All heavy atoms as an XYZ file, in Angstrom:
759
protein
N       2.142    -36.505    -17.340
C       1.648    -35.573    -16.463
C       2.887    -34.648    -16.053
O       3.977    -35.154    -15.631
C       1.205    -36.263    -15.104
C       0.688    -35.460    -14.119
S      -0.025    -36.281    -12.604
C      -1.380    -37.077    -13.062
N       2.613    -33.335    -16.198
C       3.705    -32.387    -15.766
C       3.575    -32.009    -14.296
O       2.794    -32.600    -13.620
C       3.772    -31.110    -16.618
C       2.383    -30.339    -16.413
O       1.845    -30.361    -15.336
N       1.918    -29.700    -17.494
N       4.617    -31.193    -13.774
C       4.645    -30.925    -12.348
C       3.350    -30.255    -11.906
O       2.852    -30.565    -10.708
C       5.848    -29.987    -12.065
C       7.226    -30.745    -12.167
O       7.143    -32.006    -12.200
O       8.169    -30.097    -12.327
N       2.813    -29.318    -12.588
C       1.583    -28.642    -12.211
C       0.437    -29.566    -12.103
O      -0.344    -29.478    -11.071
C       1.208    -27.428    -13.213
C       2.405    -26.421    -13.105
C      -0.126    -26.833    -12.891
C       2.233    -25.216    -13.949
N       0.353    -30.459    -13.089
C      -0.809    -31.426    -13.005
C      -0.684    -32.369    -11.841
O      -1.624    -32.691    -11.092
C      -0.847    -32.215    -14.264
C      -1.324    -31.466    -15.534
O      -2.036    -30.446    -15.321
O      -0.853    -31.822    -16.635
N       0.616    -32.832    -11.479
C       0.786    -33.561    -10.359
C       0.646    -32.857     -9.048
O      -0.033    -33.470     -8.209
C       2.374    -34.031    -10.300
N       0.860    -31.611     -8.963
C       0.538    -30.872     -7.726
C      -0.901    -30.704     -7.616
O      -1.464    -30.869     -6.492
C       1.235    -29.449     -7.912
C       0.782    -28.501     -6.823
C       1.339    -28.571     -5.586
C      -0.156    -27.596     -6.899
C       0.965    -27.776     -4.448
C      -0.623    -26.732     -5.972
C      -0.004    -26.841     -4.678
N      -1.724    -30.238     -8.607
C      -3.139    -30.160     -8.595
C      -3.779    -31.340     -8.095
O      -4.752    -31.426     -7.373
C      -3.673    -29.572     -9.859
C      -3.210    -28.095    -10.056
C      -5.327    -29.702     -9.895
C      -3.565    -27.489    -11.393
N      -3.347    -32.622     -8.668
C      -3.951    -33.907     -8.373
C      -3.706    -34.271     -6.963
O      -4.525    -35.112     -6.335
C      -3.589    -34.933     -9.453
O      -2.202    -35.260     -9.129
N      -2.775    -33.898     -6.303
C      -2.407    -34.279     -4.933
C      -2.694    -33.152     -3.952
O      -2.627    -33.471     -2.720
C      -0.971    -34.670     -4.855
O      -0.081    -33.608     -5.198
C      -0.625    -35.912     -5.702
N      -3.063    -31.998     -4.322
C      -3.398    -30.931     -3.427
C      -4.566    -31.221     -2.531
O      -5.518    -31.700     -3.033
C      -3.590    -29.603     -4.165
N      -4.606    -30.897     -1.283
C      -5.673    -31.131     -0.477
C      -6.951    -30.221     -0.881
O      -6.662    -29.081     -1.122
C      -5.222    -30.821      0.979
C      -4.073    -29.891      0.787
C      -3.449    -30.266     -0.485
N      -8.123    -30.719     -0.709
C      -9.256    -29.802     -0.967
C      -9.626    -28.890      0.168
O      -9.229    -29.225      1.271
N     -10.263    -27.901     -0.106
C     -10.687    -26.920      1.055
C     -12.188    -27.301      1.326
O     -12.990    -27.673      0.473
C     -10.687    -25.558      0.495
C      -9.240    -25.093      0.076
C      -9.317    -23.602     -0.396
C      -8.336    -25.073      1.364
N     -12.465    -27.320      2.580
C     -13.850    -27.526      3.064
C     -14.293    -26.329      3.996
O     -13.368    -25.917      4.821
C     -13.956    -28.749      3.794
C     -13.813    -30.041      2.969
C     -13.897    -31.287      3.806
C     -13.849    -32.504      2.958
N     -13.971    -33.783      3.583
N     -15.404    -25.907      3.847
C     -15.935    -24.784      4.770
C     -15.877    -25.210      6.206
O     -16.387    -26.388      6.600
C     -17.296    -24.429      4.300
C     -18.074    -23.403      5.303
C     -17.613    -22.017      5.239
C     -18.915    -23.837      6.222
C     -18.260    -21.179      6.050
C     -19.467    -22.837      7.024
C     -19.091    -21.623      7.023
N     -15.333    -24.411      7.090
C     -15.141    -24.803      8.448
C     -16.159    -23.913      9.254
O     -16.797    -24.445     10.193
C     -13.745    -24.557      9.003
N     -16.093    -22.588      9.230
C     -16.965    -21.899      9.984
C     -16.928    -20.411      9.462
O     -16.068    -19.986      8.713
C     -16.521    -21.756     11.505
C     -15.074    -21.277     11.614
C     -14.737    -19.970     11.759
C     -14.027    -22.071     11.723
C     -13.357    -19.530     11.954
C     -12.722    -21.762     11.801
C     -12.443    -20.396     11.996
N     -17.995    -19.582      9.834
C     -18.159    -18.255      9.509
C     -18.185    -17.425     10.882
O     -18.685    -17.769     11.927
C     -19.340    -17.952      8.700
N     -17.620    -16.228     10.856
C     -17.635    -15.297     12.006
C     -18.367    -14.087     11.703
O     -18.281    -13.447     10.737
C     -16.108    -14.847     12.298
C     -15.267    -16.091     12.652
C     -16.014    -13.880     13.461
C     -13.848    -15.746     12.861
N     -19.251    -13.861     12.652
C     -20.119    -12.599     12.522
C     -19.727    -11.849     13.848
O     -20.116    -12.290     14.802
C     -21.668    -12.973     12.516
C     -22.481    -11.748     12.303
C     -23.892    -12.153     11.994
C     -24.768    -10.904     11.788
N     -26.171    -11.105     11.555
N     -19.091    -10.836     13.716
C     -18.645     -9.998     14.899
C     -19.127     -8.590     14.946
O     -19.281     -7.928     13.721
C     -17.187     -9.973     15.044
N     -19.376     -8.030     16.120
C     -19.681     -6.591     16.128
C     -18.475     -5.983     16.665
O     -17.880     -6.453     17.709
C     -20.946     -6.380     17.178
C     -22.238     -6.956     16.639
C     -23.432     -6.566     17.518
C     -24.605     -7.102     16.928
N     -25.795     -6.780     17.694
N     -18.169     -4.836     16.082
C     -16.870     -4.278     16.430
C     -17.169     -2.647     16.503
O     -17.952     -2.099     15.908
C     -15.620     -4.500     15.432
C     -15.374     -6.036     15.318
C     -16.030     -4.063     14.098
N     -16.197     -2.121     17.192
C     -16.262     -0.582     17.413
C     -15.439     -0.037     16.215
O     -14.980     -0.640     15.299
N     -15.326      1.355     16.294
C     -14.549      2.109     15.243
C     -13.107      1.754     15.314
O     -12.513      1.499     16.357
C     -14.894      3.575     15.504
C     -15.222      3.567     16.956
C     -15.897      2.196     17.261
N     -12.401      1.955     14.280
C     -11.068      1.692     14.141
C     -10.295      2.901     14.898
O     -10.515      4.048     14.633
C     -10.428      1.642     12.685
C     -11.047      0.535     12.064
C      -8.956      1.553     12.552
C     -10.824      0.323     10.539
N      -9.296      2.538     15.723
C      -8.439      3.383     16.374
C      -7.049      3.161     15.692
O      -6.511      2.283     15.911
C      -8.292      3.194     17.918
C      -9.633      3.087     18.670
C      -9.420      2.619     20.055
O      -8.582      2.970     20.803
N     -10.339      1.659     20.387
N      -6.752      4.261     15.011
C      -5.650      4.248     14.052
C      -4.419      4.817     14.793
O      -4.342      5.873     15.331
C      -5.810      5.096     12.807
C      -4.671      4.852     11.906
O      -3.516      4.496     12.217
O      -5.005      5.150     10.648
N      -3.482      3.978     15.131
C      -2.240      4.260     15.797
C      -1.068      4.675     14.995
O       0.081      5.053     15.459
C      -1.840      3.247     16.932
C      -2.930      2.939     17.942
C      -2.478      1.853     18.891
C      -3.399      4.119     18.664
N      -1.171      4.460     13.741
C      -0.093      4.720     12.718
C       0.877      3.728     12.444
O       0.749      2.565     12.927
N       1.891      4.106     11.709
C       2.981      3.176     11.206
C       3.910      2.742     12.312
O       4.301      3.597     13.256
C       3.771      3.805     10.126
C       4.604      2.832      9.385
C       3.749      1.715      8.546
O       2.675      1.979      8.240
N       4.323      0.671      8.457
N       4.312      1.490     12.401
C       5.291      1.085     13.367
C       6.351      0.302     12.522
O       6.239      0.162     11.255
C       4.774      0.146     14.375
O       4.429     -1.160     13.859
C       3.474      0.678     15.159
N       7.404     -0.130     13.266
C       8.369     -0.885     12.536
C       7.947     -2.227     11.858
O       8.456     -2.794     10.834
C       9.566     -1.289     13.473
N       6.882     -2.901     12.420
C       6.300     -4.020     11.941
C       5.161     -3.912     11.027
O       4.614     -4.913     10.380
C       5.822     -4.946     13.155
C       6.988     -5.422     14.038
C       6.631     -6.285     15.172
N       5.895     -7.488     14.608
C       4.926     -8.090     15.328
N       4.641     -7.650     16.567
N       4.446     -9.156     14.853
N       4.595     -2.766     10.860
C       3.485     -2.486     10.087
C       2.587     -1.359     10.628
O       2.861     -0.643     11.480
N       1.447     -1.292     10.025
C       0.358     -0.183     10.448
C      -0.380     -0.741     11.601
O      -0.989     -1.754     11.458
C      -0.449      0.198      9.247
C      -1.216      1.478      9.449
N      -0.701      2.649      9.021
C      -2.245      1.792     10.286
C      -1.579      3.547      9.417
N      -2.469      3.160     10.104
N      -0.252     -0.133     12.662
C      -1.013     -0.583     13.926
C      -2.330      0.088     14.147
O      -2.554      1.322     13.896
C      -0.059     -0.140     15.181
C      -0.752     -0.397     16.565
C      -1.124     -1.803     16.802
N       0.013     -2.497     17.388
C      -0.015     -3.900     17.613
N      -1.040     -4.501     17.422
N       1.039     -4.422     17.899
N      -3.343     -0.705     14.393
C      -4.585     -0.198     14.684
C      -5.305     -1.157     15.732
O      -4.921     -2.344     15.829
C      -5.495      0.002     13.410
C      -5.680     -1.353     12.596
C      -6.335     -1.100     11.303
N      -6.795     -2.294     10.659
C      -7.288     -2.288      9.369
N      -7.564     -1.335      8.753
N      -7.716     -3.577      8.986
N      -6.291     -0.619     16.467
C      -7.025     -1.326     17.513
C      -8.425     -1.119     17.142
O      -8.950     -0.151     16.990
C      -6.615     -0.816     18.915
C      -5.130     -0.916     19.116
C      -7.470     -1.647     19.869
C      -4.769     -0.217     20.373
N      -9.245     -2.284     17.269
C     -10.636     -2.184     17.016
C     -11.250     -3.068     18.232
O     -10.990     -4.183     18.424
C     -11.018     -2.957     15.695
C     -10.321     -2.286     14.561
C     -12.600     -3.027     15.493
C     -10.345     -3.020     13.291
N     -12.112     -2.327     18.929
C     -12.828     -2.921     20.094
C     -13.768     -4.019     19.616
O     -14.471     -3.822     18.619
C     -13.675     -1.906     20.832
C     -12.682     -1.003     21.679
O     -11.502     -1.277     21.983
O     -13.042      0.213     21.788
N     -13.804     -5.107     20.394
C     -14.670     -6.182     20.074
C     -15.915     -6.180     20.999
O     -15.835     -6.234     22.232
C     -13.987     -7.636     20.286
C     -12.845     -7.697     19.232
C     -14.938     -8.685     20.008
C     -11.898     -8.876     19.391
N     -16.953     -6.041     20.377
C     -18.293     -5.845     21.155
C     -19.038     -7.178     21.341
O     -20.003     -7.208     22.102
C     -19.186     -4.819     20.380
C     -18.521     -3.419     20.221
C     -19.441     -2.551     19.390
C     -17.960     -2.874     21.432
N     -18.736     -8.254     20.559
C     -19.344     -9.600     20.705
C     -19.476    -10.167     19.389
O     -19.168     -9.542     18.373
N     -20.213    -11.278     19.348
C     -20.393    -11.864     18.176
C     -20.552    -13.423     18.212
O     -20.737    -13.916     19.308
N     -20.569    -14.143     17.046
C     -20.734    -15.548     17.063
C     -19.971    -16.247     15.986
O     -19.617    -15.567     14.993
C     -22.216    -15.971     17.084
C     -22.958    -15.185     15.932
C     -24.484    -15.355     16.049
O     -25.024    -15.198     17.154
O     -25.088    -15.673     15.036
N     -19.645    -17.551     16.120
C     -18.962    -18.356     15.228
C     -19.903    -19.492     14.952
O     -20.249    -20.282     15.878
C     -17.648    -18.763     15.804
C     -16.828    -19.647     14.794
C     -16.719    -17.594     16.129
N     -20.084    -19.874     13.619
C     -21.003    -20.979     13.291
C     -20.479    -21.625     12.174
O     -20.103    -21.070     11.236
C     -22.496    -20.489     12.961
C     -23.206    -20.088     14.222
N     -23.845    -20.855     15.127
C     -23.547    -18.733     14.666
C     -24.315    -20.148     16.018
N     -24.245    -19.019     15.766
N     -20.615    -23.000     12.231
C     -20.131    -23.842     11.123
C     -19.958    -25.295     11.501
O     -20.172    -25.606     12.627
N     -19.817    -26.074     10.534
C     -19.711    -27.493     10.828
C     -18.581    -28.015     11.532
O     -18.503    -29.030     12.252
C     -19.775    -28.143      9.405
C     -19.126    -27.150      8.467
C     -19.634    -25.798      9.014
N     -17.418    -27.096     11.652
C     -16.238    -27.492     12.331
C     -16.060    -26.782     13.673
O     -15.138    -27.156     14.461
C     -15.031    -27.344     11.381
C     -15.151    -27.976     10.018
C     -14.822    -29.452     10.177
N     -13.395    -29.603     10.556
C     -12.839    -30.792     10.898
N     -13.627    -31.859     10.799
N     -11.695    -30.892     11.263
N     -16.785    -25.632     13.870
C     -16.593    -24.805     14.985
C     -17.863    -24.024     15.294
O     -18.322    -23.423     14.404
C     -15.372    -23.922     14.826
C     -15.022    -22.996     16.080
C     -14.549    -23.896     17.159
C     -13.908    -22.038     15.717
N     -18.231    -24.016     16.547
C     -19.372    -23.098     16.936
C     -18.991    -22.473     18.407
O     -18.372    -23.188     19.134
C     -20.648    -23.925     17.105
O     -21.002    -24.617     15.895
C     -21.798    -23.107     17.676
N     -19.167    -21.237     18.390
C     -18.817    -20.616     19.656
C     -19.454    -19.098     19.610
O     -20.071    -18.584     18.799
N     -18.990    -18.461     20.843
C     -19.392    -17.056     20.960
C     -18.185    -16.138     21.045
O     -17.150    -16.609     21.762
C     -20.122    -16.873     22.337
C     -20.610    -15.543     22.704
C     -21.301    -15.545     24.130
O     -21.451    -16.705     24.637
O     -21.758    -14.500     24.436
N     -18.125    -15.060     20.556
C     -17.087    -14.111     20.578
C     -17.295    -13.199     21.911
O     -18.446    -12.604     21.919
C     -16.973    -13.325     19.358
C     -16.600    -14.173     18.119
C     -15.820    -12.130     19.469
C     -16.606    -13.481     16.768
N     -16.399    -13.220     22.812
C     -16.700    -12.531     23.977
C     -16.456    -11.015     23.889
O     -15.470    -10.558     23.227
C     -15.763    -13.040     25.107
C     -15.803    -14.531     25.311
C     -14.708    -14.991     26.319
C     -17.175    -14.867     25.913
N     -17.340    -10.277     24.517
C     -17.104     -8.717     24.457
C     -16.032     -8.366     25.441
O     -15.837     -9.129     26.251
C     -18.622     -8.226     24.833
C     -19.153     -9.259     25.636
C     -18.558    -10.587     25.081
N     -15.607     -7.200     25.166
C     -14.676     -6.586     26.104
C     -13.191     -6.640     25.640
O     -12.309     -6.071     26.321
N     -12.943     -7.427     24.647
C     -11.550     -7.549     24.094
C     -11.362     -6.448     23.044
O     -12.104     -5.532     22.774
N     -10.210     -6.564     22.461
C      -9.879     -5.657     21.275
C      -9.056     -6.416     20.242
O      -8.337     -7.469     20.542
C      -9.125     -4.438     21.811
N      -9.159     -6.132     19.016
C      -8.480     -6.647     17.874
C      -7.239     -5.734     17.675
O      -7.357     -4.732     17.186
C      -9.342     -6.639     16.699
C      -9.002     -7.764     15.589
O      -8.062     -8.454     15.865
O      -9.697     -7.771     14.682
N      -6.042     -6.196     18.295
C      -4.919     -5.367     18.104
C      -4.124     -5.922     16.822
O      -3.448     -6.951     16.755
C      -3.850     -5.609     19.303
C      -4.475     -5.129     20.521
C      -5.484     -5.608     21.379
C      -3.951     -3.999     21.297
N      -5.758     -4.748     22.413
C      -4.742     -3.809     22.399
C      -2.854     -3.155     21.077
C      -4.584     -2.923     23.334
C      -2.700     -2.060     22.025
C      -3.519     -1.932     23.051
N      -4.448     -5.113     15.698
C      -3.964     -5.523     14.471
C      -2.605     -4.795     13.970
O      -2.455     -3.597     14.339
C      -5.104     -5.056     13.314
C      -6.290     -5.696     13.573
C      -7.341     -5.420     12.494
O      -7.257     -4.342     11.857
N      -8.305     -6.231     12.392
N      -1.869     -5.490     13.316
C      -0.812     -4.980     12.499
C      -1.066     -5.289     11.041
O      -1.208     -6.410     10.647
C       0.569     -5.459     12.879
C       0.883     -5.031     14.368
C       1.660     -5.057     11.908
C       2.143     -5.635     14.855
N      -1.287     -4.290     10.271
C      -1.418     -4.473      8.780
C      -0.004     -4.339      8.218
O       0.699     -3.376      8.188
C      -2.269     -3.358      8.106
C      -2.585     -3.651      6.731
C      -3.658     -3.271      8.858
N       0.445     -5.656      7.650
C       1.730     -5.632      7.008
C       1.731     -4.925      5.596
O       0.615     -4.722      5.045
C       2.028     -7.080      6.711
C       2.183     -7.814      8.131
C       2.802     -9.201      8.011
N       2.645     -9.939      6.801
C       2.714    -11.162      6.516
N       2.908    -11.973      7.528
N       2.532    -11.705      5.364
N       2.869     -4.552      5.240
C       3.006     -3.848      3.814
C       2.349     -4.715      2.677
O       1.936     -4.153      1.730
C       4.477     -3.666      3.716
C       5.048     -3.623      4.967
C       4.238     -4.607      5.797
N       2.384     -6.069      2.916
C       1.792     -6.865      1.748
C       0.187     -7.055      1.932
O      -0.361     -7.617      1.202
C       2.351     -8.289      1.722
C       2.127     -9.012      3.200
O       1.548     -8.535      4.011
O       2.678    -10.148      3.230
N      -0.352     -6.245      2.824
C      -1.812     -6.262      3.043
C      -2.335     -7.389      3.991
O      -3.532     -7.369      4.396
N      -1.487     -8.198      4.490
C      -1.982     -9.267      5.347
C      -2.141     -8.629      6.821
O      -1.336     -7.811      7.258
C      -0.888    -10.422      5.525
C      -0.724    -11.149      4.066
C      -1.306    -11.395      6.532
C      -1.959    -11.724      3.548
N      -3.255     -8.989      7.480
C      -3.458     -8.446      8.792
C      -3.237     -9.567      9.826
O      -3.597    -10.736      9.626
C      -5.011     -8.046      8.884
C      -5.350     -7.531     10.240
C      -5.497     -7.057      7.858
N      -2.429     -9.225     10.795
C      -2.006    -10.106     11.785
C      -2.754     -9.629     13.112
O      -2.696     -8.552     13.531
C      -0.460    -10.055     12.173
C      -0.081    -10.960     13.293
C       0.361    -10.417     10.865
N      -3.461    -10.577     13.690
C      -4.446    -10.235     14.799
C      -4.655    -11.467     15.667
O      -4.836    -12.553     15.191
C      -5.675     -9.670     14.197
O      -6.536     -9.388     15.350
C      -6.438    -10.546     13.411
N      -4.678    -11.204     17.016
C      -5.033    -12.345     18.040
C      -6.398    -12.243     18.608
O      -6.472    -11.765     19.629
C      -3.888    -12.165     19.038
C      -3.685    -10.656     19.058
C      -3.985    -10.163     17.659
N      -7.451    -12.855     17.953
C      -8.675    -12.888     18.550
C      -8.946    -13.912     19.526
O      -8.218    -14.923     19.720
C      -9.612    -13.326     17.327
C      -8.773    -14.092     16.485
C      -7.262    -13.598     16.608
N      -9.858    -13.621     20.561
C     -10.169    -14.650     21.597
C     -11.655    -15.032     21.439
O     -12.484    -14.238     21.114
C      -9.977    -14.028     22.993
C     -10.466    -14.897     24.107
C      -8.464    -13.643     23.116
N     -11.942    -16.317     21.513
C     -13.322    -16.780     21.403
C     -13.651    -17.773     22.420
O     -12.748    -18.502     22.836
C     -13.778    -17.302     19.979
C     -12.961    -18.371     19.312
C     -13.754    -19.682     19.644
C     -12.723    -18.182     17.918
N     -14.824    -17.931     22.823
C     -15.362    -18.910     23.758
C     -15.985    -20.035     23.140
O     -17.098    -19.809     22.612
C     -16.178    -18.359     24.899
C     -16.648    -19.262     25.908
O     -16.030    -20.241     26.044
O     -17.586    -18.951     26.625
N     -15.356    -21.121     22.921
C     -16.076    -22.248     22.200
C     -17.151    -22.864     23.107
O     -17.060    -22.866     24.186
C     -15.018    -23.359     21.891
C     -13.973    -22.874     20.966
C     -13.028    -24.048     20.546
O     -13.326    -25.207     20.913
N     -12.027    -23.778     19.791
N     -18.098    -23.444     22.445
C     -19.181    -24.151     23.216
C     -18.630    -25.428     23.848
O     -19.344    -26.194     24.456
C     -20.307    -24.427     22.277
C     -21.120    -23.193     21.944
N     -22.305    -23.140     21.309
C     -20.828    -21.846     22.307
C     -22.771    -21.942     21.244
N     -21.904    -21.124     21.855
N     -17.355    -25.730     23.612
C     -16.881    -26.881     24.260
C     -16.383    -26.613     25.707
O     -15.904    -27.397     26.452
C     -15.515    -27.437     23.479
C     -15.880    -27.791     22.093
C     -14.479    -28.114     21.370
C     -16.780    -29.018     21.970
N     -16.479    -25.257     26.156
C     -16.128    -24.984     27.426
C     -14.721    -24.417     27.506
O     -14.141    -24.188     28.498
N     -14.130    -24.234     26.368
C     -12.664    -23.768     26.296
C     -12.613    -22.327     25.794
O     -13.375    -22.053     24.972
C     -11.833    -24.670     25.330
C     -11.875    -26.212     25.596
C     -11.374    -26.843     24.328
C     -11.186    -26.547     26.869
N     -11.620    -21.544     26.320
C     -11.424    -20.198     25.688
C     -10.139    -20.325     25.003
O      -9.165    -20.829     25.567
C     -11.455    -19.141     26.906
O     -12.640    -19.217     27.463
C     -11.145    -17.828     26.257
N     -10.086    -19.907     23.908
C      -8.833    -19.985     23.000
C      -8.291    -18.657     22.607
O      -8.984    -17.653     22.395
C      -8.997    -20.785     21.808
C      -9.324    -22.346     22.078
C      -8.969    -23.063     20.991
C      -8.988    -24.566     21.369
N      -8.273    -25.387     20.472
N      -7.171    -18.497     22.673
C      -6.370    -17.240     22.045
C      -5.500    -17.733     20.868
O      -4.755    -18.679     21.080
C      -5.718    -16.535     23.118
S      -4.879    -15.009     22.474
N      -5.735    -17.198     19.762
C      -4.867    -17.687     18.583
C      -4.436    -16.489     17.749
O      -5.149    -15.499     17.792
C      -5.616    -18.606     17.758
S      -7.258    -18.049     17.221
N      -3.419    -16.673     17.044
C      -2.895    -15.690     16.162
C      -3.284    -16.006     14.734
O      -3.013    -17.062     14.266
C      -1.458    -15.395     16.254
C      -0.928    -14.268     15.458
C       0.486    -13.902     15.712
O       0.802    -13.771     16.869
O       1.251    -13.596     14.775
N      -3.995    -15.073     14.020
C      -4.457    -15.396     12.683
C      -3.627    -14.435     11.654
O      -3.267    -13.349     12.036
C      -5.862    -14.986     12.491
C      -6.774    -15.906     13.236
O      -6.317    -17.110     13.475
O      -7.891    -15.519     13.540
N      -3.390    -14.934     10.504
C      -2.988    -14.170      9.397
C      -4.246    -14.106      8.439
O      -4.671    -15.279      8.096
C      -1.768    -14.791      8.717
C      -0.472    -14.841      9.545
C       0.565    -15.555      8.758
C      -0.131    -13.495     10.000
N      -4.683    -12.981      8.127
C      -6.019    -12.944      7.433
C      -5.860    -11.810      6.380
O      -5.280    -10.767      6.504
C      -7.118    -12.825      8.332
N      -6.683    -12.016      5.374
C      -7.202    -10.897      4.435
C      -8.627    -10.611      4.848
O      -9.386    -11.526      4.623
C      -6.997    -11.247      2.981
C      -5.444    -11.579      2.735
C      -7.496    -10.155      2.182
C      -5.247    -12.141      1.320
N      -8.817     -9.509      5.394
C     -10.215     -9.348      5.871
C     -11.127     -8.692      4.941
O     -10.753     -7.914      4.186
C     -10.195     -8.397      7.188
C      -9.383     -9.011      8.299
C      -9.336     -8.047      9.482
O      -9.832     -6.945      9.407
O      -8.990     -8.549     10.574
N     -12.369     -9.049      5.019
C     -13.514     -8.408      4.270
C     -14.431     -7.810      5.201
O     -15.086     -8.579      6.059
C     -14.265     -9.454      3.481
C     -15.348     -8.933      2.663
C     -16.181     -9.811      1.903
O     -15.822    -11.102      1.870
N     -17.092     -9.419      1.200
N     -14.461     -6.523      5.372
C     -15.346     -5.913      6.378
C     -16.685     -5.476      5.745
O     -16.712     -4.919      4.606
C     -14.617     -4.637      6.856
C     -13.326     -4.988      7.597
C     -12.533     -3.665      8.080
C     -13.462     -5.855      8.752
N     -17.722     -5.754      6.369
C     -19.088     -5.405      5.952
C     -19.679     -4.485      6.854
O     -19.723     -4.767      8.042
C     -19.926     -6.636      5.743
C     -21.245     -6.343      5.146
C     -19.366     -7.605      4.777
N     -20.174     -3.342      6.403
C     -20.661     -2.355      7.275
C     -22.204     -2.441      7.090
O     -22.879     -2.357      6.005
C     -20.220     -0.963      7.000
O     -20.942     -0.090      7.819
N     -23.056     -2.554      8.241
C     -24.514     -2.572      8.177
C     -24.998     -1.107      8.314
O     -24.487     -0.395      9.096
C     -25.094     -3.454      9.286
C     -24.757     -4.888      9.178
C     -25.384     -5.743     10.210
O     -26.596     -6.104     10.033
O     -24.857     -5.903     11.303
N     -25.843     -0.730      7.304
C     -26.392      0.547      7.324
C     -27.531      0.719      8.198
O     -28.388     -0.167      8.292
C     -26.627      1.013      5.873
C     -25.447      1.022      5.063
C     -25.749      1.449      3.618
C     -24.332      1.960      5.505
């Protein structure tokens, strides 16, 4: 067994945790900064559903994004879990935006 085979055989598997469906406003483009391209997107609400997490995305916040030169988006979303907790976390993500016509 070579190094790659050993790595693949011991790598953890991925399991679906949750999906996010969010309603957002138009992108407010603030331009380039020292850390990346800054943009702000108003959060209008939404929901999180899955076997590992269920919750509601609270309206009234905003997605303050920095798009790094490598295409990674850094953003701190806030969501209200059905466990009665409100969490703020920083994500590193590659986003797939879907526009409903």
